[in-house]
C-alpha positions as CSV (number, residue, x, y, z in Angstrom):
1,M,25.0,-11.4,-2.1
2,P,28.2,-9.5,-2.9
3,L,28.4,-5.8,-3.5
4,P,27.9,-4.9,-7.2
5,R,31.1,-5.0,-9.2
6,A,33.0,-1.7,-9.2
7,T,33.0,0.2,-12.4
8,E,36.8,0.8,-12.1
9,Q,39.5,-1.4,-10.7
10,R,41.6,1.2,-9.0
11,A,41.8,1.1,-5.2
12,R,39.0,3.4,-4.1
13,P,36.6,3.3,-1.1
14,R,33.0,2.3,-1.8
15,V,30.0,3.5,0.1
16,F,27.3,0.8,0.3
17,R,23.9,0.1,1.9
18,I,23.0,-3.1,3.6
19,E,20.2,-3.7,1.0
20,Q,22.9,-4.2,-1.6
21,L,24.0,-7.3,0.4
22,G,20.5,-8.7,0.5
23,L,19.8,-7.6,4.1
24,T,17.1,-5.3,5.6
25,T,16.9,-2.9,8.4
26,D,16.0,-5.9,10.6
27,F,19.7,-6.6,10.7
28,L,20.3,-3.2,12.2
29,T,17.6,-3.7,14.8
30,L,19.1,-7.0,15.8
31,L,22.6,-5.4,16.2
32,A,21.2,-2.5,18.1
33,S,19.3,-4.7,20.6
34,H,22.7,-5.9,21.9
35,A,24.3,-2.5,22.2
36,D,23.7,-1.9,25.9
37,A,25.1,-5.3,26.9
38,L,28.5,-4.4,25.3
39,P,31.3,-4.2,27.9
40,W,33.1,-0.8,28.3
41,D,36.5,-0.5,26.8
42,T,38.7,0.3,29.8
43,W,41.8,0.7,27.6
44,D,40.4,4.1,26.5
45,V,40.4,5.2,30.1
46,A,44.1,4.2,30.5
47,R,45.0,6.0,27.3
48,R,43.3,9.2,28.2
49,R,44.7,9.2,31.7
50,R,48.2,8.9,30.4
51,Q,47.6,11.7,27.9
52,R,46.3,13.9,30.6
53,L,49.3,13.2,32.9
54,E,51.7,13.7,30.0
55,R,50.6,17.3,29.9
56,Y,51.7,17.8,33.5
57,R,55.0,16.0,33.0
58,S,56.9,19.2,33.9
59,V,55.5,19.2,37.5
60,L,56.4,15.6,38.1
61,D,59.5,14.6,39.9
62,S,62.0,12.2,38.5
63,Q,60.5,9.2,40.3
64,Q,57.0,10.0,39.1
65,R,58.2,10.4,35.5
66,A,60.0,7.1,35.6
67,A,56.8,5.5,37.0
68,L,54.8,7.1,34.2
69,E,57.1,5.5,31.6
70,Q,56.7,2.0,33.2
71,C,52.9,1.8,33.7
72,H,50.0,1.8,31.2
73,G,47.3,3.5,33.3
74,D,45.2,0.4,33.9
75,A,43.1,0.6,37.1
76,D,44.4,-2.8,38.2
77,D,48.1,-2.0,37.6
78,P,49.8,-1.7,41.0
79,S,52.4,0.7,39.6
80,W,49.7,3.0,38.4
81,T,48.0,3.0,41.7
82,A,51.2,3.9,43.4
83,L,51.8,6.7,40.9
84,L,48.3,8.1,41.5
85,D,48.8,8.1,45.3
86,S,51.9,10.2,44.9
87,L,50.2,12.9,42.8
88,P,48.7,16.2,44.1
89,S,45.1,15.7,45.1
90,L,43.6,17.9,42.4
91,L,45.5,16.2,39.6
92,R,44.7,12.8,41.0
93,E,41.0,13.5,41.2
94,G,40.9,14.9,37.7
95,L,42.5,11.6,36.4
96,L,40.0,9.5,38.3
97,R,37.1,11.4,36.8
98,I,38.1,10.2,33.3
99,G,35.7,7.4,32.4
100,P,35.1,5.1,29.3
101,H,33.3,6.3,26.2
102,R,33.3,3.1,24.0
103,R,31.6,-0.2,24.4
104,R,33.1,-3.1,22.3
105,S,33.1,-6.7,21.4
106,L,34.9,-8.9,18.9
107,R,34.3,-12.1,17.0
108,K,36.8,-13.8,14.6
109,Y,35.8,-16.1,11.8
110,T,37.4,-18.1,9.1
111,L,35.5,-18.3,5.8
112,H,36.0,-20.8,2.9
113,R,34.4,-20.6,-0.5
114,H,32.7,-23.9,-1.6
115,G,30.9,-22.8,-4.7
116,H,29.2,-19.9,-6.4
117,Q,28.4,-17.4,-3.7
118,C,28.6,-20.2,-1.1
119,W,30.8,-19.7,2.0
120,Q,31.4,-21.9,5.0
121,L,31.9,-19.8,8.2
122,Q,33.7,-21.0,11.3
123,P,33.5,-18.7,14.4
124,L,36.6,-18.7,16.6
125,V,37.0,-18.3,20.4
126,D,40.1,-16.2,20.2
127,T,39.5,-12.6,21.0
128,R,43.0,-11.3,20.7
129,F,43.3,-8.6,18.1
130,E,46.5,-7.5,16.5
131,Q,47.2,-4.4,14.4
132,P,50.3,-2.4,13.5
133,A,51.3,-0.1,16.4
134,V,50.5,3.5,15.7
135,A,50.1,6.6,17.9
136,G,47.3,5.9,20.4
137,R,47.0,2.2,19.6
138,T,48.7,-0.8,21.1
139,P,49.6,-3.7,18.7
140,V,47.8,-6.5,20.6
141,R,44.6,-6.1,22.6
142,V,42.0,-8.5,24.0
143,F,38.3,-7.7,23.7
144,A,35.1,-9.2,25.1
145,P,33.5,-11.8,22.8
146,M,30.6,-11.0,20.6
147,A,27.3,-12.4,21.9
148,T,26.6,-16.0,20.7
149,A,23.1,-15.0,19.5
150,L,24.8,-12.5,17.1
151,T,27.7,-14.8,16.2
152,Y,25.5,-17.5,14.7
153,H,22.6,-15.3,13.5
154,P,21.7,-16.0,9.8
155,D,21.8,-12.2,9.0
156,M,25.3,-11.9,10.5
157,L,26.5,-14.9,8.4
158,R,24.9,-13.4,5.3
159,F,26.5,-10.1,5.9
160,L,30.0,-11.6,6.3
161,S,29.5,-14.0,3.4
162,G,28.5,-11.0,1.2
163,I,31.7,-9.1,2.1
164,A,33.8,-12.3,1.5
165,E,32.2,-12.7,-1.9
166,T,32.9,-9.1,-2.7
167,I,36.6,-9.7,-1.8
168,H,36.5,-12.9,-4.0
169,L,35.3,-10.8,-7.0
170,R,38.2,-8.3,-6.3
171,C,41.1,-10.7,-6.0
172,G,39.9,-14.3,-6.4
173,A,40.2,-15.1,-2.7
174,T,38.6,-18.4,-1.6
175,A,39.7,-18.3,2.1
176,V,39.4,-15.2,4.3
177,A,40.0,-14.5,8.0
178,M,37.7,-11.8,9.5
179,A,37.7,-9.9,12.7
180,V,34.3,-8.4,13.3
181,H,34.0,-5.5,15.7
182,Q,30.9,-4.1,17.4
183,M,31.6,-0.6,18.8
184,L,29.3,1.9,20.5
185,T,30.7,5.3,21.0
186,V,28.9,7.4,23.6
187,A,29.1,11.2,23.7
188,D,27.7,12.7,26.9
189,G,29.8,15.7,27.9
190,A,31.6,18.8,26.8
191,Q,34.6,16.8,25.6
192,P,34.4,15.1,22.2
193,A,34.2,11.3,22.1
194,E,36.6,9.7,19.7
195,P,35.4,6.6,17.7
196,A,39.0,6.1,16.5
197,P,41.5,7.8,18.7
198,E,44.5,6.8,16.5
199,G,43.5,9.4,13.9
200,L,44.4,8.8,10.2
201,H,45.6,5.3,9.9
202,Q,45.5,1.9,8.1
203,D,44.3,-1.2,10.0
204,G,46.8,-3.6,8.4
205,A,44.2,-5.9,6.9
206,D,43.8,-6.6,3.2
207,Y,40.3,-5.3,3.1
208,I,38.1,-3.5,5.6
209,V,34.6,-2.3,6.3
210,S,35.8,0.7,8.3
211,A,32.2,1.2,9.6
212,L,28.7,0.0,8.9
213,V,26.6,2.5,10.9
214,V,24.0,0.6,12.9
215,R,22.5,3.3,15.0
216,R,23.2,7.1,15.2
217,R,21.3,9.0,17.8
218,G,21.8,12.6,19.2
219,V,25.3,13.2,17.9
220,N,27.1,15.6,15.6
221,G,30.3,14.7,13.9
222,G,31.5,11.2,13.1
223,V,32.5,12.1,9.5
224,S,34.4,9.3,7.8
225,R,37.3,10.3,5.6
226,V,39.4,8.3,3.2
227,Q,42.4,9.8,1.6
228,R,45.3,8.8,-0.7
229,G,48.3,8.2,1.6
230,S,48.9,10.0,4.9
231,V,49.2,13.4,3.2
232,G,47.3,12.9,-0.1
233,P,44.0,14.2,-1.3
234,V,40.7,13.3,0.3
235,L,38.9,10.7,-1.9
236,L,35.8,10.3,0.3
237,E,34.2,12.4,3.0
238,R,30.8,11.3,4.3
239,E,28.7,11.3,7.5
240,L,27.5,7.8,7.3
241,Q,23.8,7.3,8.1
242,E,22.1,4.2,9.5
243,G,22.5,1.3,7.1
244,E,25.5,2.8,5.3
245,G,29.0,1.5,5.3
246,I,32.4,1.9,3.6
247,F,34.3,-1.0,2.0
248,Q,37.9,-0.5,0.8
249,P,41.3,-2.1,0.4
250,D,43.6,-1.4,3.2
251,A,47.1,-2.8,3.7
252,G,49.2,-2.6,0.5
253,S,46.8,0.1,-0.9
254,P,47.3,3.9,-0.8
255,L,44.1,4.3,1.2
256,W,44.2,5.7,4.7
257,H,41.1,6.4,6.8
258,E,39.8,8.3,9.9
259,V,36.6,9.4,11.5
260,T,36.1,12.7,13.3
261,P,35.1,12.9,17.0
262,L,31.5,12.9,18.1
263,R,29.7,15.5,20.3
264,A,26.3,15.3,21.9
265,A,23.9,17.2,19.7
266,V,22.1,18.6,22.8
267,P,24.3,19.6,25.7
268,G,23.6,17.5,28.8
269,Q,22.0,14.7,26.8
270,V,23.7,11.4,25.7
271,G,24.3,10.7,22.0
272,E,25.7,7.5,20.5
273,R,26.9,5.9,17.3
274,L,26.9,2.1,17.0
275,I,28.9,0.5,14.2
276,L,30.0,-2.8,12.9
277,G,33.5,-3.0,11.5
278,I,35.5,-5.8,9.7
279,D,39.2,-6.4,9.2
280,A,39.6,-9.1,6.5
281,H,42.8,-11.0,5.7
282,V,43.1,-13.1,2.5
283,L,44.3,-16.6,3.3
284,P,46.2,-19.0,1.1
285,A,43.8,-21.3,-0.8
286,T,43.5,-24.8,0.7
287,P,43.8,-27.8,-1.7
288,A,40.5,-29.4,-2.5
């Protein structure tokens, strides 16, 4: 089932519920059951360590600054290990205490329309994900694959087909490439946990589901915002609840989006927000 037709054709974000796609909360339960098995995103650790070290650039010598420019902060990068070993002990220990806060997986699909609300889906093995390079985000990353049990589950296929049919109603697309993300953001300390560290941005896809909230437990924050352009007015501001998502045009549209950091609702306790996101690219129609 597609989302109901928009009452206006202008590029605007749309809040939806999974029931509008013919699904029930059983789909959320299914997704949540795989959350704890998601691998940690170590790239977040590398990014935050580099950010921390950049604050202390003034105390680094010329060799350390040069090393910082060359390495990415990955734990298995020999140049990063050498740089760590050369730092004062207090600074080194502070960097090593920085841990991951997001668990992630990815699955790509191609979808082809073969009739009224009928789509054929093909899961892919490729887990490389490319986006435009913006502050805090590298253009090409490799994620762990989504679990096979989710990849082929009928509810997952219904969900993706519903989004594809919604895109078809928007622009007539009969072939779509999708990258589907699972992401669990964990907030468990005094520092905020960032679901999207790049801030206000576009994903570079034709259409996106910026977030379908699967589970939200013990957190404050995580407010989704969509605005017109990078400095324009806010068109949508909403703290998505379980079962709610946002669908919108992305690349080529004036819509930019962001989500605010999360904090544990109770100090000392762990809070989390699990989402499913989609980046959808319209493909050229293939001859019959």
